[in-house]
C-alpha positions as CSV (number, residue, x, y, z in Angstrom):
1,X,0.0,0.0,0.0
2,X,1.3,3.4,-1.0
3,X,0.1,5.2,2.2
4,X,-1.3,4.1,5.5
5,X,-5.1,3.8,5.7
6,X,-7.0,4.3,9.0
7,X,-10.5,3.1,9.9
8,X,-11.9,6.3,11.5
9,X,-15.6,5.4,11.8
10,X,-17.7,2.3,11.9
11,X,-21.4,1.8,12.3
12,X,-23.8,-1.1,12.4
13,X,-27.5,-1.5,13.1
14,X,-29.1,-4.5,14.9
15,X,-29.6,-7.4,12.6
16,X,-33.2,-8.8,12.2
17,X,-35.1,-11.6,10.7
18,X,-36.6,-11.2,7.2
19,X,-39.8,-9.2,7.4
20,X,-38.8,-7.6,10.7
21,X,-36.4,-5.0,9.4
22,X,-36.6,-1.7,7.7
23,X,-36.2,-1.5,4.0
24,X,-32.7,-1.9,2.5
25,X,-32.3,1.8,1.8
26,X,-33.2,2.8,5.3
27,X,-30.8,0.2,6.8
28,X,-28.0,1.4,4.6
29,X,-28.6,5.0,5.4
30,X,-28.7,4.3,9.2
31,X,-25.4,2.4,9.0
32,X,-23.8,5.3,7.1
33,X,-25.0,7.8,9.6
34,X,-23.8,5.7,12.5
35,X,-20.3,5.5,10.9
36,X,-20.2,9.2,10.2
37,X,-21.3,9.9,13.8
38,X,-18.6,7.5,15.1
39,X,-16.0,9.3,13.1
40,X,-17.3,12.8,14.0
41,X,-17.2,13.6,10.2
42,X,-19.7,15.3,7.9
43,X,-20.8,13.4,4.8
44,X,-19.7,16.1,2.5
45,X,-16.1,15.3,3.4
46,X,-16.5,11.7,1.9
47,X,-15.0,11.5,-1.6
48,X,-16.2,8.1,-2.7
49,X,-18.8,5.6,-1.6
50,X,-18.7,1.9,-2.2
51,X,-22.2,0.3,-1.6
52,X,-22.4,-3.5,-1.3
53,X,-25.5,-5.7,-1.6
54,X,-26.4,-8.9,-3.4
55,X,-30.1,-9.0,-3.7
56,X,-31.2,-5.7,-5.1
57,X,-31.7,-3.6,-8.3
58,X,-29.0,-1.5,-9.9
59,X,-28.2,1.7,-8.1
60,X,-29.6,0.6,-4.7
61,X,-26.4,2.1,-3.3
62,X,-27.5,5.5,-4.5
63,X,-31.0,5.0,-3.0
64,X,-29.4,4.5,0.4
65,X,-26.7,7.2,0.1
66,X,-29.1,9.9,-1.1
67,X,-31.0,9.7,2.2
68,X,-27.7,10.7,3.9
69,X,-26.9,13.5,1.5
70,X,-26.9,14.4,-2.1
71,X,-23.3,15.8,-2.5
72,X,-22.6,14.4,-6.0
73,X,-20.1,12.0,-4.5
74,X,-19.4,8.9,-6.7
75,X,-21.3,5.9,-5.5
76,X,-20.0,2.5,-6.8
77,X,-22.3,-0.5,-6.4
78,X,-20.6,-3.8,-5.4
79,X,-21.7,-7.4,-5.6
80,X,-19.4,-10.2,-4.7
81,X,-21.7,-12.7,-3.1
82,X,-21.2,-13.2,0.6
83,X,-17.9,-11.3,0.5
84,X,-19.6,-8.2,-0.8
85,X,-19.1,-6.0,2.3
86,X,-15.4,-6.7,2.6
87,X,-15.0,-6.2,-1.2
88,X,-16.5,-2.7,-0.8
89,X,-14.0,-2.1,2.0
90,X,-11.2,-3.5,-0.1
91,X,-12.0,-1.0,-2.9
92,X,-12.4,1.9,-0.4
93,X,-9.1,1.1,1.2
94,X,-7.4,0.7,-2.2
95,X,-8.7,4.1,-3.3
96,X,-7.2,5.8,-0.2
97,X,-4.0,3.8,-0.2
98,X,-3.3,4.7,-3.9
99,X,-3.9,8.4,-3.2
100,X,-6.9,8.6,-5.6
101,X,-8.9,10.0,-2.7
102,X,-8.3,11.0,0.9
103,X,-11.5,9.6,2.4
104,X,-13.9,6.8,1.3
105,X,-17.0,5.2,2.9
106,X,-17.9,1.5,2.5
107,X,-21.5,0.5,3.3
108,X,-23.2,-2.9,3.0
109,X,-26.8,-3.8,3.4
110,X,-29.2,-6.6,2.6
111,X,-33.0,-7.1,2.7
112,X,-33.4,-10.8,2.6
113,X,-36.2,-13.2,2.2
114,X,-36.8,-16.3,4.4
115,X,-35.4,-19.7,3.3
116,X,-32.3,-21.0,1.6
117,X,-30.4,-18.9,-0.9
118,X,-31.2,-19.4,-4.6
119,X,-30.8,-17.9,-8.1
120,X,-32.9,-14.9,-9.1
121,X,-32.4,-15.2,-12.8
122,X,-33.5,-18.6,-14.3
123,X,-33.2,-17.6,-18.0
124,X,-29.3,-17.6,-18.2
125,X,-26.3,-19.6,-17.1
126,X,-25.7,-19.6,-13.4
127,X,-22.2,-18.7,-12.1
128,X,-22.4,-21.9,-10.1
129,X,-22.7,-24.4,-12.9
130,X,-19.1,-25.7,-12.5
131,X,-19.5,-25.8,-8.8
132,X,-22.7,-27.7,-9.1
133,X,-21.1,-30.3,-11.5
134,X,-18.2,-30.8,-9.1
135,X,-20.4,-31.1,-6.1
136,X,-22.6,-33.6,-7.9
137,X,-19.5,-35.7,-8.8
138,X,-18.2,-35.7,-5.2
139,X,-21.5,-36.1,-3.3
140,X,-24.3,-38.5,-3.5
141,X,-27.0,-36.5,-1.8
142,X,-30.4,-35.2,-2.8
143,X,-32.8,-32.7,-1.4
144,X,-30.1,-30.6,0.3
145,X,-30.1,-26.9,-0.5
146,X,-27.2,-25.5,-2.5
147,X,-25.1,-23.7,0.2
148,X,-25.8,-26.4,2.8
149,X,-24.6,-29.0,0.4
150,X,-21.4,-27.2,-0.4
151,X,-20.4,-26.3,3.1
152,X,-21.8,-29.5,4.7
153,X,-19.9,-31.4,2.0
154,X,-16.7,-29.6,3.0
155,X,-17.2,-30.5,6.6
156,X,-17.9,-34.1,5.6
157,X,-14.6,-34.2,3.7
158,X,-12.8,-33.1,6.9
159,X,-14.7,-35.8,8.9
160,X,-13.8,-38.5,6.4
161,X,-10.1,-37.5,6.3
162,X,-9.4,-36.7,9.9
163,X,-12.2,-38.4,11.8
164,X,-13.7,-35.1,13.0
165,X,-16.9,-35.7,15.0
166,X,-20.2,-34.1,14.5
167,X,-20.1,-33.0,18.1
168,X,-17.1,-30.7,17.2
169,X,-19.3,-28.6,14.9
170,X,-21.8,-28.5,17.7
171,X,-19.2,-27.1,20.0
172,X,-18.4,-24.4,17.5
173,X,-22.0,-23.4,17.3
174,X,-22.4,-23.4,21.1
175,X,-19.3,-21.2,21.4
176,X,-20.9,-18.7,18.9
177,X,-24.0,-18.5,21.1
178,X,-21.9,-17.8,24.2
179,X,-20.2,-14.9,22.5
180,X,-23.4,-13.5,21.1
181,X,-25.0,-13.3,24.5
182,X,-22.8,-10.2,25.0
183,X,-23.6,-8.6,21.6
184,X,-26.7,-6.4,21.6
185,X,-26.6,-6.1,17.8
186,X,-26.8,-9.9,17.2
187,X,-29.9,-11.6,15.9
188,X,-29.7,-14.6,18.2
189,X,-28.6,-13.9,21.8
190,X,-29.8,-17.1,23.5
191,X,-27.1,-19.4,24.6
192,X,-27.4,-23.0,23.3
193,X,-25.5,-26.0,24.5
194,X,-23.6,-28.6,22.4
195,X,-26.4,-31.1,23.2
196,X,-29.1,-28.7,22.0
197,X,-27.3,-28.1,18.8
198,X,-27.0,-31.9,18.2
199,X,-30.7,-32.3,19.1
200,X,-31.9,-29.6,16.6
201,X,-33.7,-30.7,13.4
202,X,-31.5,-32.7,11.1
203,X,-30.7,-31.1,7.8
204,X,-28.3,-33.7,6.6
205,X,-28.0,-37.0,8.6
206,X,-24.6,-37.3,10.3
207,X,-23.4,-34.0,8.8
208,X,-25.5,-31.1,9.9
209,X,-28.4,-29.9,12.1
210,X,-30.3,-26.7,11.6
211,X,-28.4,-24.8,14.3
212,X,-25.1,-25.4,12.5
213,X,-26.2,-23.1,9.7
214,X,-26.5,-19.3,9.8
215,X,-29.9,-17.8,9.3
216,X,-31.0,-15.4,6.5
217,X,-30.8,-12.0,8.0
218,X,-31.4,-8.3,7.2
219,X,-29.1,-5.5,8.3
220,X,-26.6,-2.8,7.5
221,X,-23.0,-1.8,8.4
222,X,-20.5,0.8,7.3
223,X,-16.9,1.9,7.7
224,X,-15.0,5.1,6.9
225,X,-11.4,4.9,5.8
226,X,-9.0,7.8,5.3
227,X,-5.3,8.8,4.9
228,X,-3.2,9.9,7.8
229,X,-3.1,13.5,6.5
230,X,-6.9,13.6,6.2
231,X,-7.3,12.3,9.7
232,X,-4.8,14.9,11.1
233,X,-6.5,17.7,9.1
234,X,-9.9,16.9,10.4
235,X,-9.0,15.9,14.0
236,X,-10.1,12.2,13.5
237,X,-9.0,9.3,15.7
238,X,-6.2,7.2,14.3
239,X,-6.5,4.3,16.7
240,X,-7.0,1.6,14.1
241,X,-4.9,1.1,10.9
242,X,-5.4,-1.4,8.2
243,X,-2.0,-3.1,8.3
244,X,-2.5,-5.4,5.3
245,X,-5.3,-6.7,3.1
246,X,-5.7,-9.1,0.2
247,X,-8.5,-10.3,-2.0
248,X,-8.3,-13.6,-3.9
249,X,-10.5,-15.5,-6.3
250,X,-10.7,-19.1,-7.4
251,X,-7.7,-20.9,-9.0
252,X,-7.7,-24.2,-10.9
253,X,-7.5,-26.1,-7.7
254,X,-11.1,-25.2,-6.8
255,X,-12.2,-27.8,-9.3
256,X,-9.1,-29.9,-10.0
257,X,-8.5,-30.9,-6.4
258,X,-11.8,-32.8,-6.4
259,X,-12.2,-31.8,-2.7
260,X,-15.3,-30.1,-1.3
261,X,-13.1,-28.0,1.0
262,X,-11.4,-26.5,-2.1
263,X,-14.8,-26.0,-3.8
264,X,-15.8,-23.7,-0.9
265,X,-12.7,-21.6,-1.0
266,X,-10.1,-23.2,1.3
267,X,-7.3,-22.3,-1.2
268,X,-8.6,-18.8,-1.7
269,X,-8.5,-18.4,2.1
270,X,-5.0,-19.8,2.4
271,X,-3.7,-17.6,-0.4
272,X,-5.3,-14.4,0.9
273,X,-4.1,-15.1,4.4
274,X,-0.5,-15.8,3.3
275,X,-0.5,-12.6,1.2
276,X,-1.6,-10.6,4.3
277,X,1.0,-12.2,6.5
278,X,3.7,-11.5,4.0
279,X,2.6,-7.8,3.6
280,X,2.6,-7.4,7.4
281,X,5.9,-9.4,8.0
282,X,4.2,-11.6,10.6
283,X,2.1,-14.8,10.9
284,X,-1.1,-16.0,12.5
285,X,0.4,-16.5,16.0
286,X,0.7,-12.7,16.4
287,X,-3.0,-12.2,16.1
288,X,-5.3,-12.0,19.2
289,X,-8.8,-11.8,17.8
290,X,-10.4,-13.1,14.6
291,X,-13.8,-12.5,12.9
292,X,-14.1,-15.3,10.2
293,X,-16.8,-16.4,7.8
294,X,-18.8,-19.0,9.8
295,X,-21.8,-19.3,7.5
296,X,-21.8,-22.9,8.7
297,X,-20.0,-24.3,11.7
298,X,-18.2,-26.5,9.2
299,X,-16.7,-23.6,7.4
300,X,-15.4,-22.1,10.7
301,X,-13.6,-25.3,11.4
302,X,-11.9,-25.6,8.0
303,X,-11.1,-21.9,8.0
304,X,-9.0,-22.3,11.2
305,X,-6.6,-24.3,9.0
306,X,-6.9,-22.0,6.0
307,X,-5.9,-19.0,8.1
308,X,-3.1,-20.9,9.8
309,X,-4.6,-20.6,13.2
310,X,-3.8,-24.3,13.5
311,X,-2.0,-26.9,11.4
312,X,-3.9,-28.8,8.7
313,X,-5.8,-31.7,10.2
314,X,-5.7,-30.2,13.7
315,X,-8.9,-28.1,13.7
316,X,-10.8,-30.6,15.9
317,X,-8.0,-30.6,18.5
318,X,-7.9,-26.7,18.3
319,X,-11.6,-26.7,19.2
320,X,-11.5,-29.4,21.9
321,X,-8.6,-27.5,23.7
322,X,-10.6,-24.3,23.7
323,X,-8.1,-22.4,21.5
324,X,-10.9,-20.7,19.6
325,X,-12.4,-18.7,22.5
326,X,-11.6,-16.5,25.5
327,X,-8.6,-18.0,27.4
328,X,-7.3,-19.8,24.3
329,X,-4.8,-18.9,21.6
330,X,-7.3,-16.8,19.6
331,X,-10.8,-15.5,20.3
332,X,-12.7,-16.3,17.1
333,X,-16.0,-14.4,16.3
334,X,-16.4,-12.6,19.6
335,X,-19.5,-11.0,18.0
336,X,-21.2,-14.3,17.8
337,X,-20.3,-14.7,14.1
338,X,-22.6,-15.3,11.3
339,X,-24.1,-18.2,13.2
340,X,-25.5,-16.1,15.9
341,X,-25.1,-12.5,14.8
342,X,-26.7,-13.3,11.5
343,X,-25.6,-13.0,7.8
344,X,-27.1,-10.1,5.7
345,X,-24.9,-10.8,2.8
346,X,-23.9,-7.3,1.8
347,X,-23.4,-6.1,5.4
348,X,-21.5,-9.1,6.8
349,X,-17.9,-8.0,5.9
350,X,-18.5,-4.5,7.3
351,X,-20.1,-5.9,10.5
352,X,-16.9,-7.9,11.0
353,X,-14.9,-4.8,10.5
354,X,-17.1,-2.9,13.0
355,X,-16.5,-5.6,15.7
356,X,-12.7,-5.7,15.2
357,X,-12.4,-1.9,15.3
358,X,-14.2,-1.9,18.6
359,X,-12.0,-4.7,19.9
360,X,-8.8,-2.7,19.0
361,X,-10.2,0.5,20.5
362,X,-11.0,-1.4,23.7
363,X,-14.7,-0.5,23.4
364,X,-16.2,-4.0,22.9
365,X,-17.6,-4.0,26.5
366,X,-18.3,-7.5,27.7
367,X,-16.9,-9.0,24.5
368,X,-13.6,-7.3,24.9
369,X,-10.5,-9.4,24.2
370,X,-7.8,-8.5,26.6
371,X,-4.8,-6.6,25.1
372,X,-6.0,-6.9,21.5
373,X,-3.4,-5.4,19.3
374,X,-3.8,-7.2,16.0
375,X,-7.2,-8.4,14.6
376,X,-7.8,-10.6,11.5
377,X,-10.9,-10.6,9.3
378,X,-11.9,-13.3,6.9
379,X,-14.9,-12.9,4.6
380,X,-15.7,-15.5,1.9
381,X,-18.1,-15.5,-1.1
382,X,-18.7,-18.5,-3.3
383,X,-18.3,-18.0,-7.0
384,X,-15.9,-16.8,-5.7
385,X,-13.9,-14.2,-3.7
386,X,-12.2,-14.1,-0.4
387,X,-11.0,-11.0,1.5
388,X,-8.6,-11.2,4.4
389,X,-7.8,-8.0,6.3
390,X,-5.4,-7.3,9.2
391,X,-6.1,-4.4,11.5
392,X,-3.6,-2.9,14.0
393,X,-4.1,-0.8,17.1
394,X,-1.8,2.2,16.7
């Protein structure tokens, strides 16, 4: 990066079930106002806006931004599946780092419908045709929704290779609920036990119960990034800096490895994480707190290995020894993660950013990770894209 980039404001609204939220434009505007208030910055100082959403018509970003102000600022709409929010942040950070602008705002929002994710356009090729063909070749299962089949299949591959138990995924889900109890913005704040997770309705026998999957959610989140000179000029806090960031997409191994873990982005995760560690001159052991893409408990487990939080094949041991929570080696998803906080696709990456900025500021209240200095974010979208970001307390 040509110049340092600081996160000077973050904002997030409480996540809600479909049908229980405001409309997308209202949620996006609320998140933007919250980030501006957090930064103590007027909207007319923002030089670019990147608006992320998956399910919405063209220029939905303008609809949300215009409610905050009509300053003529460029508004760029972003869609990168479940990594949309962090892709918007990646672009905003890149614009500032390159010197193209001094201050940019990234906002993500999603107004979702109940039920499993699916295609909107049925009259054209789907971006998932190769993914579908590979999943069909690797799995003999019918009646399982697309995302559940992909990520459940990845968990099943780990179970088959390393003997990972279904109860380990239940432990991850129970951990998420314990963390979410302390997050007033999370959708689900009720603590559940490992036994309750295992006793939930079965979605795929021997592989997944309903509580191991994140719920469809509505919500919005935003972040403001700027240069050091801009922050000094406007008297903004420079407590949190983006130390390194990388975005990757699929490589040939996604399909040629014939492994469900690669199909859901394990190599993308590993490549992005390694780029970040190289940029920062450090490795995973230096991190204290992580927000990672736990759309399913299964993806959280394989992501531990992809990010280098533990060695390949040791994710179950990592969970059983409590190294994924308070008192362990890393605190993963102190917000409750997607499993408990919820997953409004366009907002998720910026909600992760919001949590980690508060952790580094020391303002996470009962969720606070002691002495947090470095925080790692992982946001994944199938199709595909992965964004890994390292934040540093200055």
